[in-house]
C-alpha positions as protocol buffer text, in pm:
chain_id: "A"
residue {
  index: 1
  type: MET
  ca { x: 5744 y: 882 z: -13954 }
}
residue {
  index: 2
  type: THR
  ca { x: 6074 y: 1029 z: -14074 }
}
residue {
  index: 3
  type: VAL
  ca { x: 6407 y: 982 z: -13899 }
}
residue {
  index: 4
  type: LEU
  ca { x: 6629 y: 1288 z: -13857 }
}
residue {
  index: 5
  type: THR
  ca { x: 7005 y: 1261 z: -13810 }
}
residue {
  index: 6
  type: ILE
  ca { x: 7215 y: 1560 z: -13717 }
}
residue {
  index: 7
  type: ARG
  ca { x: 7586 y: 1527 z: -13779 }
}
residue {
  index: 8
  type: ASP
  ca { x: 7875 y: 1739 z: -13651 }
}
residue {
  index: 9
  type: MET
  ca { x: 7681 y: 1890 z: -13360 }
}
residue {
  index: 10
  type: PRO
  ca { x: 7922 y: 2093 z: -13145 }
}
residue {
  index: 11
  type: ASP
  ca { x: 7981 y: 1931 z: -12806 }
}
residue {
  index: 12
  type: ASP
  ca { x: 7883 y: 2241 z: -12609 }
}
residue {
  index: 13
  type: GLN
  ca { x: 7548 y: 2268 z: -12787 }
}
residue {
  index: 14
  type: MET
  ca { x: 7483 y: 1898 z: -12735 }
}
residue {
  index: 15
  type: GLN
  ca { x: 7559 y: 1930 z: -12365 }
}
residue {
  index: 16
  type: THR
  ca { x: 7323 y: 2228 z: -12337 }
}
residue {
  index: 17
  type: LEU
  ca { x: 7044 y: 2029 z: -12500 }
}
residue {
  index: 18
  type: LYS
  ca { x: 7103 y: 1734 z: -12268 }
}
residue {
  index: 19
  type: VAL
  ca { x: 7092 y: 1958 z: -11961 }
}
residue {
  index: 20
  type: ARG
  ca { x: 6774 y: 2133 z: -12078 }
}
residue {
  index: 21
  type: ALA
  ca { x: 6610 y: 1799 z: -12154 }
}
residue {
  index: 22
  type: ALA
  ca { x: 6697 y: 1671 z: -11807 }
}
residue {
  index: 23
  type: GLN
  ca { x: 6564 y: 1990 z: -11646 }
}
residue {
  index: 24
  type: ALA
  ca { x: 6240 y: 1946 z: -11839 }
}
residue {
  index: 25
  type: GLY
  ca { x: 6219 y: 1584 z: -11726 }
}
residue {
  index: 26
  type: GLN
  ca { x: 6239 y: 1460 z: -12084 }
}
residue {
  index: 27
  type: SER
  ca { x: 6464 y: 1242 z: -12290 }
}
residue {
  index: 28
  type: LEU
  ca { x: 6690 y: 1424 z: -12534 }
}
residue {
  index: 29
  type: GLN
  ca { x: 6478 y: 1295 z: -12823 }
}
residue {
  index: 30
  type: ALA
  ca { x: 6150 y: 1413 z: -12668 }
}
residue {
  index: 31
  type: TYR
  ca { x: 6298 y: 1753 z: -12582 }
}
residue {
  index: 32
  type: VAL
  ca { x: 6436 y: 1813 z: -12932 }
}
residue {
  index: 33
  type: LYS
  ca { x: 6106 y: 1700 z: -13087 }
}
residue {
  index: 34
  type: ASP
  ca { x: 5924 y: 1955 z: -12869 }
}
residue {
  index: 35
  type: VAL
  ca { x: 6169 y: 2230 z: -12969 }
}
residue {
  index: 36
  type: LEU
  ca { x: 6121 y: 2151 z: -13337 }
}
residue {
  index: 37
  type: ALA
  ca { x: 5743 y: 2127 z: -13300 }
}
residue {
  index: 38
  type: ARG
  ca { x: 5730 y: 2473 z: -13138 }
}
residue {
  index: 39
  type: GLU
  ca { x: 5953 y: 2617 z: -13408 }
}
residue {
  index: 40
  type: THR
  ca { x: 5750 y: 2479 z: -13695 }
}
residue {
  index: 41
  type: ALA
  ca { x: 5411 y: 2561 z: -13540 }
}
residue {
  index: 42
  type: LYS
  ca { x: 5447 y: 2934 z: -13595 }
}
residue {
  index: 43
  type: PRO
  ca { x: 5506 y: 3093 z: -13934 }
}
residue {
  index: 44
  type: THR
  ca { x: 5811 y: 3308 z: -13990 }
}
residue {
  index: 45
  type: LEU
  ca { x: 5773 y: 3678 z: -14066 }
}
residue {
  index: 46
  type: GLY
  ca { x: 5865 y: 3607 z: -14428 }
}
residue {
  index: 47
  type: GLU
  ca { x: 5597 y: 3337 z: -14452 }
}
residue {
  index: 48
  type: MET
  ca { x: 5338 y: 3573 z: -14305 }
}
residue {
  index: 49
  type: MET
  ca { x: 5434 y: 3846 z: -14551 }
}
residue {
  index: 50
  type: GLN
  ca { x: 5397 y: 3604 z: -14842 }
}
residue {
  index: 51
  type: ARG
  ca { x: 5058 y: 3496 z: -14713 }
}
residue {
  index: 52
  type: LEU
  ca { x: 4944 y: 3856 z: -14678 }
}
residue {
  index: 53
  type: ASP
  ca { x: 5064 y: 3932 z: -15030 }
}
residue {
  index: 54
  type: ARG
  ca { x: 4862 y: 3637 z: -15166 }
}
residue {
  index: 55
  type: GLU
  ca { x: 4549 y: 3726 z: -14970 }
}
residue {
  index: 56
  type: ALA
  ca { x: 4559 y: 4103 z: -15006 }
}
residue {
  index: 57
  type: THR
  ca { x: 4311 y: 4254 z: -15244 }
}
residue {
  index: 58
  type: ALA
  ca { x: 4411 y: 4556 z: -15447 }
}
residue {
  index: 59
  type: ASP
  ca { x: 4049 y: 4674 z: -15457 }
}
residue {
  index: 60
  type: VAL
  ca { x: 4059 y: 4816 z: -15103 }
}
residue {
  index: 61
  type: SER
  ca { x: 4172 y: 5175 z: -15072 }
}
residue {
  index: 62
  type: THR
  ca { x: 4279 y: 5370 z: -14769 }
}
residue {
  index: 63
  type: ARG
  ca { x: 3951 y: 5558 z: -14791 }
}
residue {
  index: 64
  type: ASP
  ca { x: 3760 y: 5227 z: -14777 }
}
residue {
  index: 65
  type: VAL
  ca { x: 3947 y: 5128 z: -14463 }
}
residue {
  index: 66
  type: LEU
  ca { x: 3888 y: 5465 z: -14294 }
}
residue {
  index: 67
  type: GLU
  ca { x: 3518 y: 5454 z: -14382 }
}
residue {
  index: 68
  type: ALA
  ca { x: 3490 y: 5103 z: -14236 }
}
residue {
  index: 69
  type: ILE
  ca { x: 3655 y: 5223 z: -13915 }
}
residue {
  index: 70
  type: ASP
  ca { x: 3418 y: 5517 z: -13893 }
}
residue {
  index: 71
  type: GLU
  ca { x: 3121 y: 5285 z: -13946 }
}
residue {
  index: 72
  type: MET
  ca { x: 3238 y: 5052 z: -13672 }
}
residue {
  index: 73
  type: ARG
  ca { x: 3290 y: 5342 z: -13432 }
}
residue {
  index: 74
  type: ALA
  ca { x: 2943 y: 5480 z: -13509 }
}
residue {
  index: 75
  type: GLY
  ca { x: 2791 y: 5139 z: -13436 }
}
residue {
  index: 76
  type: ARG
  ca { x: 2924 y: 5127 z: -13079 }
}
């Protein structure tokens, strides 16, 4: 596992993290790990846009989409 060191953390931010960790009943290390895990678990908007660009097919037209919607509605 990798070790992460953060230098020059402003005192007020450090104090806020310590208080939030205590309120969550966690050590500072466990709290920060949870914060980072939540942050990295979800893709950013930019990452999602890149993924959509890679996965999008140029062969689908607006007409194709509208016809698919109509077919789904008719099948209800």
